[in-house]
N, CA, C and O atoms as a Tripos MOL2 file, in Angstrom:
@<TRIPOS>MOLECULE
protein
  268   267    67     0     0
PROTEIN
NO_CHARGES

@<TRIPOS>ATOM
      1 N          10.5500  -18.2570   -0.9030 N.3       1 UNK1
      2 CA         10.8650  -18.9320    0.3330 C.3       1 UNK1
      3 C           9.6470  -19.6770    0.8090 C.2       1 UNK1
      4 O           8.5270  -19.1660    0.7720 O.2       1 UNK1
      5 N           9.8740  -20.8640    1.2450 N.am      2 UNK2
      6 CA          8.7950  -21.6660    1.7660 C.3       2 UNK2
      7 C           8.7440  -21.5460    3.2830 C.2       2 UNK2
      8 O           9.7720  -21.5180    3.9600 O.2       2 UNK2
      9 N           7.5190  -21.4760    3.7950 N.am      3 UNK3
     10 CA          7.3180  -21.4540    5.2340 C.3       3 UNK3
     11 C           5.9430  -22.0250    5.5170 C.2       3 UNK3
     12 O           5.0530  -22.0370    4.6670 O.2       3 UNK3
     13 N           5.8100  -22.4910    6.7300 N.am      4 UNK4
     14 CA          4.5180  -23.0510    7.1580 C.3       4 UNK4
     15 C           3.8930  -22.0920    8.1850 C.2       4 UNK4
     16 O           4.5200  -21.7860    9.1990 O.2       4 UNK4
     17 N           2.7150  -21.6350    7.9420 N.am      5 UNK5
     18 CA          2.0380  -20.7450    8.9380 C.3       5 UNK5
     19 C           0.5900  -21.2250    9.0980 C.2       5 UNK5
     20 O          -0.0070  -21.8210    8.2020 O.2       5 UNK5
     21 N           0.0530  -20.9250   10.3090 N.am      6 UNK6
     22 CA         -1.3150  -21.2880   10.5380 C.3       6 UNK6
     23 C          -2.1530  -20.0290   10.2710 C.2       6 UNK6
     24 O          -1.9350  -18.9720   10.8640 O.2       6 UNK6
     25 N          -3.1130  -20.1840    9.3630 N.am      7 UNK7
     26 CA         -3.9270  -19.0590    8.9120 C.3       7 UNK7
     27 C          -5.3320  -19.2230    9.5340 C.2       7 UNK7
     28 O          -5.8430  -20.3260    9.7240 O.2       7 UNK7
     29 N          -5.8980  -18.0890    9.8260 N.am      8 UNK8
     30 CA         -7.2770  -18.0310   10.3880 C.3       8 UNK8
     31 C          -8.2390  -18.3620    9.2340 C.2       8 UNK8
     32 O          -8.2860  -17.6160    8.2560 O.2       8 UNK8
     33 N          -8.9720  -19.4110    9.3210 N.am      9 UNK9
     34 CA         -9.8480  -19.8410    8.2330 C.3       9 UNK9
     35 C         -10.9630  -18.8140    7.9720 C.2       9 UNK9
     36 O         -11.3460  -18.5910    6.8230 O.2       9 UNK9
     37 N         -11.4590  -18.2180    8.9970 N.am     10 UNK10
     38 CA        -12.5220  -17.1520    8.8320 C.3      10 UNK10
     39 C         -11.9930  -15.9660    8.0800 C.2      10 UNK10
     40 O         -12.6800  -15.4100    7.2220 O.2      10 UNK10
     41 N         -10.7750  -15.5710    8.3910 N.am     11 UNK11
     42 CA        -10.1740  -14.4100    7.6770 C.3      11 UNK11
     43 C          -9.9770  -14.7600    6.2170 C.2      11 UNK11
     44 O         -10.2850  -13.9600    5.3340 O.2      11 UNK11
     45 N          -9.4510  -15.9800    5.9560 N.am     12 UNK12
     46 CA         -9.2380  -16.3720    4.5700 C.3      12 UNK12
     47 C         -10.5050  -16.4230    3.7730 C.2      12 UNK12
     48 O         -10.5650  -15.9930    2.6210 O.2      12 UNK12
     49 N         -11.5530  -16.9770    4.4320 N.am     13 UNK13
     50 CA        -12.8460  -17.0690    3.7490 C.3      13 UNK13
     51 C         -13.4460  -15.6880    3.4730 C.2      13 UNK13
     52 O         -14.0000  -15.4670    2.3960 O.2      13 UNK13
     53 N         -13.3470  -14.7770    4.4060 N.am     14 UNK14
     54 CA        -13.8460  -13.4130    4.1980 C.3      14 UNK14
     55 C         -13.0680  -12.7130    3.0740 C.2      14 UNK14
     56 O         -13.6510  -12.0760    2.1960 O.2      14 UNK14
     57 N         -11.7020  -12.8520    3.1280 N.am     15 UNK15
     58 CA        -10.8660  -12.2080    2.1270 C.3      15 UNK15
     59 C         -11.1600  -12.7500    0.7150 C.2      15 UNK15
     60 O         -11.1730  -12.0060   -0.2660 O.2      15 UNK15
     61 N         -11.3930  -14.0580    0.6500 N.am     16 UNK16
     62 CA        -11.7250  -14.6590   -0.6620 C.3      16 UNK16
     63 C         -13.0630  -14.1670   -1.1490 C.2      16 UNK16
     64 O         -13.2190  -13.8820   -2.3360 O.2      16 UNK16
     65 N         -14.0420  -14.0590   -0.2540 N.am     17 UNK17
     66 CA        -15.3310  -13.6450   -0.6110 C.3      17 UNK17
     67 C         -15.2850  -12.1900   -1.1230 C.2      17 UNK17
     68 O         -15.9000  -11.8780   -2.1430 O.2      17 UNK17
     69 N         -14.5820  -11.3280   -0.4430 N.am     18 UNK18
     70 CA        -14.5480   -9.9150   -0.7730 C.3      18 UNK18
     71 C         -13.7200   -9.6500   -2.0690 C.2      18 UNK18
     72 O         -14.0510   -8.7630   -2.8570 O.2      18 UNK18
     73 N         -12.6780  -10.4140   -2.2550 N.am     19 UNK19
     74 CA        -11.7900  -10.1650   -3.4460 C.3      19 UNK19
     75 C         -12.0450  -11.0720   -4.6470 C.2      19 UNK19
     76 O         -11.6940  -10.7490   -5.7820 O.2      19 UNK19
     77 N         -12.6570  -12.1990   -4.3650 N.am     20 UNK20
     78 CA        -12.8200  -13.1550   -5.4880 C.3      20 UNK20
     79 C         -11.5710  -14.0210   -5.7340 C.2      20 UNK20
     80 O         -11.5230  -14.8450   -6.6480 O.2      20 UNK20
     81 N         -10.5770  -13.7980   -4.8840 N.am     21 UNK21
     82 CA         -9.3270  -14.5990   -4.9720 C.3      21 UNK21
     83 C          -9.5530  -15.8970   -4.2520 C.2      21 UNK21
     84 O         -10.0450  -15.9120   -3.1240 O.2      21 UNK21
     85 N          -9.1910  -17.0090   -4.9040 N.am     22 UNK22
     86 CA         -9.4970  -18.2830   -4.2720 C.3      22 UNK22
     87 C          -8.3240  -19.0110   -3.7310 C.2      22 UNK22
     88 O          -8.5270  -19.9460   -2.9560 O.2      22 UNK22
     89 N          -7.0620  -18.6600   -4.0780 N.am     23 UNK23
     90 CA         -5.9070  -19.3800   -3.5900 C.3      23 UNK23
     91 C          -5.3390  -18.6450   -2.3620 C.2      23 UNK23
     92 O          -5.2840  -17.4180   -2.2850 O.2      23 UNK23
     93 N          -4.9350  -19.4730   -1.4360 N.am     24 UNK24
     94 CA         -4.3460  -18.9840   -0.1680 C.3      24 UNK24
     95 C          -3.0370  -18.1940   -0.4960 C.2      24 UNK24
     96 O          -2.7830  -17.1250    0.0600 O.2      24 UNK24
     97 N          -2.2550  -18.7430   -1.3830 N.am     25 UNK25
     98 CA         -0.9890  -18.0950   -1.7310 C.3      25 UNK25
     99 C          -1.1970  -16.6670   -2.2820 C.2      25 UNK25
    100 O          -0.4720  -15.7430   -1.9130 O.2      25 UNK25
    101 N          -2.1610  -16.5080   -3.1390 N.am     26 UNK26
    102 CA         -2.3890  -15.1620   -3.7090 C.3      26 UNK26
    103 C          -3.0390  -14.2720   -2.6800 C.2      26 UNK26
    104 O          -2.7470  -13.0760   -2.6600 O.2      26 UNK26
    105 N          -3.8880  -14.7700   -1.8400 N.am     27 UNK27
    106 CA         -4.5350  -13.9530   -0.7420 C.3      27 UNK27
    107 C          -3.4500  -13.4240    0.2290 C.2      27 UNK27
    108 O          -3.4660  -12.2670    0.6500 O.2      27 UNK27
    109 N          -2.5250  -14.3180    0.5530 N.am     28 UNK28
    110 CA         -1.4820  -13.8500    1.5010 C.3      28 UNK28
    111 C          -0.5300  -12.8570    0.8140 C.2      28 UNK28
    112 O          -0.1150  -11.8770    1.4330 O.2      28 UNK28
    113 N          -0.1980  -13.0890   -0.3950 N.am     29 UNK29
    114 CA          0.6590  -12.1520   -1.1630 C.3      29 UNK29
    115 C          -0.0250  -10.7580   -1.2680 C.2      29 UNK29
    116 O           0.6060   -9.7320   -1.0140 O.2      29 UNK29
    117 N          -1.3030  -10.7450   -1.6410 N.am     30 UNK30
    118 CA         -1.9930   -9.4930   -1.7780 C.3      30 UNK30
    119 C          -2.1320   -8.7660   -0.4060 C.2      30 UNK30
    120 O          -2.0280   -7.5410   -0.3290 O.2      30 UNK30
    121 N          -2.3620   -9.5330    0.6370 N.am     31 UNK31
    122 CA         -2.4310   -8.9910    1.9470 C.3      31 UNK31
    123 C          -1.1250   -8.3290    2.3830 C.2      31 UNK31
    124 O          -1.1250   -7.2410    2.9590 O.2      31 UNK31
    125 N          -0.0290   -8.9990    2.0990 N.am     32 UNK32
    126 CA          1.2800   -8.4480    2.4240 C.3      32 UNK32
    127 C           1.5430   -7.1650    1.6060 C.2      32 UNK32
    128 O           2.0640   -6.1820    2.1330 O.2      32 UNK32
    129 N           1.1840   -7.1930    0.3500 N.am     33 UNK33
    130 CA          1.3690   -5.9920   -0.5310 C.3      33 UNK33
    131 C           0.5600   -4.8240    0.0020 C.2      33 UNK33
    132 O           1.0500   -3.6960    0.0480 O.2      33 UNK33
    133 N          -0.7090   -5.0950    0.4160 N.am     34 UNK34
    134 CA         -1.5620   -4.0440    0.9380 C.3      34 UNK34
    135 C          -0.9750   -3.4490    2.2520 C.2      34 UNK34
    136 O          -1.0230   -2.2400    2.4800 O.2      34 UNK34
    137 N          -0.4350   -4.3270    3.0830 N.am     35 UNK35
    138 CA          0.1640   -3.8390    4.3240 C.3      35 UNK35
    139 C           1.3800   -2.9510    4.0300 C.2      35 UNK35
    140 O           1.5350   -1.8880    4.6310 O.2      35 UNK35
    141 N           2.2230   -3.3800    3.1230 N.am     36 UNK36
    142 CA          3.4190   -2.5890    2.7120 C.3      36 UNK36
    143 C           3.0080   -1.2190    2.1770 C.2      36 UNK36
    144 O           3.5530   -0.1920    2.5830 O.2      36 UNK36
    145 N           2.0200   -1.2180    1.2460 N.am     37 UNK37
    146 CA          1.5790    0.0540    0.6960 C.3      37 UNK37
    147 C           0.9870    0.9500    1.7390 C.2      37 UNK37
    148 O           1.2280    2.1570    1.6950 O.2      37 UNK37
    149 N           0.2280    0.4410    2.6740 N.am     38 UNK38
    150 CA         -0.3480    1.2130    3.7410 C.3      38 UNK38
    151 C           0.7120    1.8280    4.5860 C.2      38 UNK38
    152 O           0.6190    3.0120    4.9090 O.2      38 UNK38
    153 N           1.7380    1.0730    4.9690 N.am     39 UNK39
    154 CA          2.8090    1.6030    5.7720 C.3      39 UNK39
    155 C           3.6140    2.6820    5.0140 C.2      39 UNK39
    156 O           3.9910    3.6910    5.6100 O.2      39 UNK39
    157 N           3.8740    2.4850    3.7460 N.am     40 UNK40
    158 CA          4.5570    3.4690    2.9350 C.3      40 UNK40
    159 C           3.7480    4.7720    2.8900 C.2      40 UNK40
    160 O           4.3140    5.8550    3.0390 O.2      40 UNK40
    161 N           2.4660    4.6760    2.6900 N.am     41 UNK41
    162 CA          1.6400    5.9050    2.6790 C.3      41 UNK41
    163 C           1.7150    6.6420    3.9460 C.2      41 UNK41
    164 O           1.8510    7.8660    3.9540 O.2      41 UNK41
    165 N           1.6270    5.9140    5.0600 N.am     42 UNK42
    166 CA          1.6820    6.5070    6.3730 C.3      42 UNK42
    167 C           3.0310    7.2760    6.5680 C.2      42 UNK42
    168 O           3.0460    8.3940    7.0840 O.2      42 UNK42
    169 N           4.1150    6.6670    6.1550 N.am     43 UNK43
    170 CA          5.4100    7.3060    6.3640 C.3      43 UNK43
    171 C           5.5240    8.5490    5.4870 C.2      43 UNK43
    172 O           6.2060    9.4990    5.8690 O.2      43 UNK43
    173 N           4.8970    8.5690    4.3630 N.am     44 UNK44
    174 CA          4.9110    9.7800    3.5320 C.3      44 UNK44
    175 C           4.0260   10.8440    4.1230 C.2      44 UNK44
    176 O           4.3830   12.0220    4.1260 O.2      44 UNK44
    177 N           2.8570   10.4390    4.6330 N.am     45 UNK45
    178 CA          1.9730   11.4300    5.2480 C.3      45 UNK45
    179 C           2.5400   12.0690    6.4370 C.2      45 UNK45
    180 O           2.1800   13.2050    6.7490 O.2      45 UNK45
    181 N           3.4560   11.3760    7.1660 N.am     46 UNK46
    182 CA          4.1210   11.9350    8.3340 C.3      46 UNK46
    183 C           4.9840   13.0720    7.9600 C.2      46 UNK46
    184 O           5.2900   13.9050    8.8120 O.2      46 UNK46
    185 N           5.4110   13.1640    6.6930 N.am     47 UNK47
    186 CA          6.2060   14.3040    6.2860 C.3      47 UNK47
    187 C           5.4480   15.5720    5.9570 C.2      47 UNK47
    188 O           6.0360   16.6180    5.6840 O.2      47 UNK47
    189 N           4.1500   15.4600    5.9890 N.am     48 UNK48
    190 CA          3.2980   16.5840    5.6280 C.3      48 UNK48
    191 C           3.6760   17.8370    6.5000 C.2      48 UNK48
    192 O           3.7490   17.7490    7.7260 O.2      48 UNK48
    193 N           3.9050   18.9640    5.8460 N.am     49 UNK49
    194 CA          4.2320   20.1700    6.5550 C.3      49 UNK49
    195 C           5.6830   20.2800    6.8950 C.2      49 UNK49
    196 O           6.1030   21.3180    7.4080 O.2      49 UNK49
    197 N           6.4960   19.2410    6.6320 N.am     50 UNK50
    198 CA          7.9000   19.2450    6.9960 C.3      50 UNK50
    199 C           8.8160   19.5670    5.8140 C.2      50 UNK50
    200 O          10.0030   19.8470    5.9850 O.2      50 UNK50
    201 N           8.2440   19.5220    4.6280 N.am     51 UNK51
    202 CA          9.0220   19.7840    3.4100 C.3      51 UNK51
    203 C           8.7870   21.2690    3.0290 C.2      51 UNK51
    204 O           7.6440   21.6760    2.8220 O.2      51 UNK51
    205 N           9.8020   22.0250    2.9440 N.am     52 UNK52
    206 CA          9.6820   23.4660    2.6200 C.3      52 UNK52
    207 C          10.3300   23.7490    1.2700 C.2      52 UNK52
    208 O          11.4870   23.4140    1.0190 O.2      52 UNK52
    209 N           9.5440   24.3700    0.4250 N.am     53 UNK53
    210 CA         10.0420   24.6880   -0.9500 C.3      53 UNK53
    211 C          10.5390   26.1240   -0.9300 C.2      53 UNK53
    212 O          10.1250   26.9380   -0.1040 O.2      53 UNK53
    213 N          11.4350   26.4110   -1.8600 N.am     54 UNK54
    214 CA         11.8900   27.8150   -2.0400 C.3      54 UNK54
    215 C          10.6740   28.6360   -2.3830 C.2      54 UNK54
    216 O           9.8040   28.1320   -3.0940 O.2      54 UNK54
    217 N          10.5540   29.8640   -1.9270 N.am     55 UNK55
    218 CA          9.3870   30.6950   -2.1980 C.3      55 UNK55
    219 C           9.1030   30.8480   -3.6810 C.2      55 UNK55
    220 O           7.9430   30.9400   -4.0830 O.2      55 UNK55
    221 N          10.1510   30.8760   -4.5050 N.am     56 UNK56
    222 CA          9.9690   31.0630   -5.9710 C.3      56 UNK56
    223 C           9.7140   29.7880   -6.7040 C.2      56 UNK56
    224 O           9.5450   29.8310   -7.9230 O.2      56 UNK56
    225 N           9.6730   28.6460   -6.0500 N.am     57 UNK57
    226 CA          9.4550   27.3210   -6.6930 C.3      57 UNK57
    227 C           8.0390   27.2810   -7.2080 C.2      57 UNK57
    228 O           7.0850   27.5110   -6.4650 O.2      57 UNK57
    229 N           7.9080   26.9870   -8.4920 N.am     58 UNK58
    230 CA          6.5920   26.8760   -9.1500 C.3      58 UNK58
    231 C           6.1630   25.4040   -9.2280 C.2      58 UNK58
    232 O           6.3570   24.7600  -10.2590 O.2      58 UNK58
    233 N           5.5960   24.8820   -8.1730 N.am     59 UNK59
    234 CA          5.2200   23.5190   -8.1550 C.3      59 UNK59
    235 C           4.1320   23.1560   -9.1850 C.2      59 UNK59
    236 O           4.1050   22.0400   -9.7050 O.2      59 UNK59
    237 N           3.2550   24.0990   -9.4640 N.am     60 UNK60
    238 CA          2.1990   23.8240  -10.4170 C.3      60 UNK60
    239 C           2.7470   23.6530  -11.8240 C.2      60 UNK60
    240 O           2.2590   22.8320  -12.6000 O.2      60 UNK60
    241 N           3.7800   24.4490  -12.1450 N.am     61 UNK61
    242 CA          4.3880   24.3300  -13.4520 C.3      61 UNK61
    243 C           5.1430   23.0140  -13.5390 C.2      61 UNK61
    244 O           5.1540   22.3750  -14.5910 O.2      61 UNK61
    245 N           5.7700   22.6040  -12.4510 N.am     62 UNK62
    246 CA          6.4590   21.3270  -12.4620 C.3      62 UNK62
    247 C           5.4930   20.1490  -12.6970 C.2      62 UNK62
    248 O           5.8010   19.1960  -13.4120 O.2      62 UNK62
    249 N           4.2880   20.2620  -12.0510 N.am     63 UNK63
    250 CA          3.2820   19.2180  -12.2350 C.3      63 UNK63
    251 C           2.8470   19.1500  -13.6840 C.2      63 UNK63
    252 O           2.6680   18.0640  -14.2360 O.2      63 UNK63
    253 N           2.6810   20.2770  -14.2820 N.am     64 UNK64
    254 CA          2.2260   20.3220  -15.6890 C.3      64 UNK64
    255 C           3.2900   19.6750  -16.6220 C.2      64 UNK64
    256 O           2.9510   19.0250  -17.6110 O.2      64 UNK64
    257 N           4.5270   19.8680  -16.2880 N.am     65 UNK65
    258 CA          5.5920   19.2550  -17.1850 C.3      65 UNK65
    259 C           5.5840   17.7180  -17.0970 C.2      65 UNK65
    260 O           6.0500   17.0190  -17.9960 O.2      65 UNK65
    261 N           5.0340   17.2240  -15.9740 N.am     66 UNK66
    262 CA          5.0160   15.7310  -15.7860 C.3      66 UNK66
    263 C           3.8360   15.1100  -16.5270 C.2      66 UNK66
    264 O           3.8200   13.8990  -16.7470 O.2      66 UNK66
    265 N           2.8870   15.8850  -16.9000 N.am     67 UNK67
    266 CA          1.7170   15.3470  -17.6490 C.3      67 UNK67
    267 C           2.0420   15.0070  -19.0320 C.2      67 UNK67
    268 O           1.1740   14.5490  -19.7760 O.2      67 UNK67
@<TRIPOS>BOND
     1     1     2 1
     2     2     3 1
     3     3     4 2
     4     3     5 am
     5     5     6 1
     6     6     7 1
     7     7     8 2
     8     7     9 am
     9     9    10 1
    10    10    11 1
    11    11    12 2
    12    11    13 am
    13    13    14 1
    14    14    15 1
    15    15    16 2
    16    15    17 am
    17    17    18 1
    18    18    19 1
    19    19    20 2
    20    19    21 am
    21    21    22 1
    22    22    23 1
    23    23    24 2
    24    23    25 am
    25    25    26 1
    26    26    27 1
    27    27    28 2
    28    27    29 am
    29    29    30 1
    30    30    31 1
    31    31    32 2
    32    31    33 am
    33    33    34 1
    34    34    35 1
    35    35    36 2
    36    35    37 am
    37    37    38 1
    38    38    39 1
    39    39    40 2
    40    39    41 am
    41    41    42 1
    42    42    43 1
    43    43    44 2
    44    43    45 am
    45    45    46 1
    46    46    47 1
    47    47    48 2
    48    47    49 am
    49    49    50 1
    50    50    51 1
    51    51    52 2
    52    51    53 am
    53    53    54 1
    54    54    55 1
    55    55    56 2
    56    55    57 am
    57    57    58 1
    58    58    59 1
    59    59    60 2
    60    59    61 am
    61    61    62 1
    62    62    63 1
    63    63    64 2
    64    63    65 am
    65    65    66 1
    66    66    67 1
    67    67    68 2
    68    67    69 am
    69    69    70 1
    70    70    71 1
    71    71    72 2
    72    71    73 am
    73    73    74 1
    74    74    75 1
    75    75    76 2
    76    75    77 am
    77    77    78 1
    78    78    79 1
    79    79    80 2
    80    79    81 am
    81    81    82 1
    82    82    83 1
    83    83    84 2
    84    83    85 am
    85    85    86 1
    86    86    87 1
    87    87    88 2
    88    87    89 am
    89    89    90 1
    90    90    91 1
    91    91    92 2
    92    91    93 am
    93    93    94 1
    94    94    95 1
    95    95    96 2
    96    95    97 am
    97    97    98 1
    98    98    99 1
    99    99   100 2
   100    99   101 am
   101   101   102 1
   102   102   103 1
   103   103   104 2
   104   103   105 am
   105   105   106 1
   106   106   107 1
   107   107   108 2
   108   107   109 am
   109   109   110 1
   110   110   111 1
   111   111   112 2
   112   111   113 am
   113   113   114 1
   114   114   115 1
   115   115   116 2
   116   115   117 am
   117   117   118 1
   118   118   119 1
   119   119   120 2
   120   119   121 am
   121   121   122 1
   122   122   123 1
   123   123   124 2
   124   123   125 am
   125   125   126 1
   126   126   127 1
   127   127   128 2
   128   127   129 am
   129   129   130 1
   130   130   131 1
   131   131   132 2
   132   131   133 am
   133   133   134 1
   134   134   135 1
   135   135   136 2
   136   135   137 am
   137   137   138 1
   138   138   139 1
   139   139   140 2
   140   139   141 am
   141   141   142 1
   142   142   143 1
   143   143   144 2
   144   143   145 am
   145   145   146 1
   146   146   147 1
   147   147   148 2
   148   147   149 am
   149   149   150 1
   150   150   151 1
   151   151   152 2
   152   151   153 am
   153   153   154 1
   154   154   155 1
   155   155   156 2
   156   155   157 am
   157   157   158 1
   158   158   159 1
   159   159   160 2
   160   159   161 am
   161   161   162 1
   162   162   163 1
   163   163   164 2
   164   163   165 am
   165   165   166 1
   166   166   167 1
   167   167   168 2
   168   167   169 am
   169   169   170 1
   170   170   171 1
   171   171   172 2
   172   171   173 am
   173   173   174 1
   174   174   175 1
   175   175   176 2
   176   175   177 am
   177   177   178 1
   178   178   179 1
   179   179   180 2
   180   179   181 am
   181   181   182 1
   182   182   183 1
   183   183   184 2
   184   183   185 am
   185   185   186 1
   186   186   187 1
   187   187   188 2
   188   187   189 am
   189   189   190 1
   190   190   191 1
   191   191   192 2
   192   191   193 am
   193   193   194 1
   194   194   195 1
   195   195   196 2
   196   195   197 am
   197   197   198 1
   198   198   199 1
   199   199   200 2
   200   199   201 am
   201   201   202 1
   202   202   203 1
   203   203   204 2
   204   203   205 am
   205   205   206 1
   206   206   207 1
   207   207   208 2
   208   207   209 am
   209   209   210 1
   210   210   211 1
   211   211   212 2
   212   211   213 am
   213   213   214 1
   214   214   215 1
   215   215   216 2
   216   215   217 am
   217   217   218 1
   218   218   219 1
   219   219   220 2
   220   219   221 am
   221   221   222 1
   222   222   223 1
   223   223   224 2
   224   223   225 am
   225   225   226 1
   226   226   227 1
   227   227   228 2
   228   227   229 am
   229   229   230 1
   230   230   231 1
   231   231   232 2
   232   231   233 am
   233   233   234 1
   234   234   235 1
   235   235   236 2
   236   235   237 am
   237   237   238 1
   238   238   239 1
   239   239   240 2
   240   239   241 am
   241   241   242 1
   242   242   243 1
   243   243   244 2
   244   243   245 am
   245   245   246 1
   246   246   247 1
   247   247   248 2
   248   247   249 am
   249   249   250 1
   250   250   251 1
   251   251   252 2
   252   251   253 am
   253   253   254 1
   254   254   255 1
   255   255   256 2
   256   255   257 am
   257   257   258 1
   258   258   259 1
   259   259   260 2
   260   259   261 am
   261   261   262 1
   262   262   263 1
   263   263   264 2
   264   263   265 am
   265   265   266 1
   266   266   267 1
   267   267   268 2
@<TRIPOS>SUBSTRUCTURE
     1 UNK1         2 RESIDUE 1 A UNK
     2 UNK2         6 RESIDUE 1 A UNK
     3 UNK3        10 RESIDUE 1 A UNK
     4 UNK4        14 RESIDUE 1 A UNK
     5 UNK5        18 RESIDUE 1 A UNK
     6 UNK6        22 RESIDUE 1 A UNK
     7 UNK7        26 RESIDUE 1 A UNK
     8 UNK8        30 RESIDUE 1 A UNK
     9 UNK9        34 RESIDUE 1 A UNK
    10 UNK10       38 RESIDUE 1 A UNK
    11 UNK11       42 RESIDUE 1 A UNK
    12 UNK12       46 RESIDUE 1 A UNK
    13 UNK13       50 RESIDUE 1 A UNK
    14 UNK14       54 RESIDUE 1 A UNK
    15 UNK15       58 RESIDUE 1 A UNK
    16 UNK16       62 RESIDUE 1 A UNK
    17 UNK17       66 RESIDUE 1 A UNK
    18 UNK18       70 RESIDUE 1 A UNK
    19 UNK19       74 RESIDUE 1 A UNK
    20 UNK20       78 RESIDUE 1 A UNK
    21 UNK21       82 RESIDUE 1 A UNK
    22 UNK22       86 RESIDUE 1 A UNK
    23 UNK23       90 RESIDUE 1 A UNK
    24 UNK24       94 RESIDUE 1 A UNK
    25 UNK25       98 RESIDUE 1 A UNK
    26 UNK26      102 RESIDUE 1 A UNK
    27 UNK27      106 RESIDUE 1 A UNK
    28 UNK28      110 RESIDUE 1 A UNK
    29 UNK29      114 RESIDUE 1 A UNK
    30 UNK30      118 RESIDUE 1 A UNK
    31 UNK31      122 RESIDUE 1 A UNK
    32 UNK32      126 RESIDUE 1 A UNK
    33 UNK33      130 RESIDUE 1 A UNK
    34 UNK34      134 RESIDUE 1 A UNK
    35 UNK35      138 RESIDUE 1 A UNK
    36 UNK36      142 RESIDUE 1 A UNK
    37 UNK37      146 RESIDUE 1 A UNK
    38 UNK38      150 RESIDUE 1 A UNK
    39 UNK39      154 RESIDUE 1 A UNK
    40 UNK40      158 RESIDUE 1 A UNK
    41 UNK41      162 RESIDUE 1 A UNK
    42 UNK42      166 RESIDUE 1 A UNK
    43 UNK43      170 RESIDUE 1 A UNK
    44 UNK44      174 RESIDUE 1 A UNK
    45 UNK45      178 RESIDUE 1 A UNK
    46 UNK46      182 RESIDUE 1 A UNK
    47 UNK47      186 RESIDUE 1 A UNK
    48 UNK48      190 RESIDUE 1 A UNK
    49 UNK49      194 RESIDUE 1 A UNK
    50 UNK50      198 RESIDUE 1 A UNK
    51 UNK51      202 RESIDUE 1 A UNK
    52 UNK52      206 RESIDUE 1 A UNK
    53 UNK53      210 RESIDUE 1 A UNK
    54 UNK54      214 RESIDUE 1 A UNK
    55 UNK55      218 RESIDUE 1 A UNK
    56 UNK56      222 RESIDUE 1 A UNK
    57 UNK57      226 RESIDUE 1 A UNK
    58 UNK58      230 RESIDUE 1 A UNK
    59 UNK59      234 RESIDUE 1 A UNK
    60 UNK60      238 RESIDUE 1 A UNK
    61 UNK61      242 RESIDUE 1 A UNK
    62 UNK62      246 RESIDUE 1 A UNK
    63 UNK63      250 RESIDUE 1 A UNK
    64 UNK64      254 RESIDUE 1 A UNK
    65 UNK65      258 RESIDUE 1 A UNK
    66 UNK66      262 RESIDUE 1 A UNK
    67 UNK67      266 RESIDUE 1 A UNK
C-alpha cells in the first residue's frame, strides 16, 4: 500500500546510524515490526501467573521433547 507520511529527519538519521540501514522504506518497515513484536511480548507477559497447569503436568519433560 502506498501512503505519504512526514517523517522526523532526526529520528531517521539516528535509526540509520544505529542500524546501518540506509533506506527509509526498510527503516519504517523494521520500526513497525519492532513495535508489533514489542506489543505481542507485552500481551504475553500480561498472562504471567494466570495460566494454571494440572498438578501432574510435567512441563520440563515437554520442553525436552521439543528439543
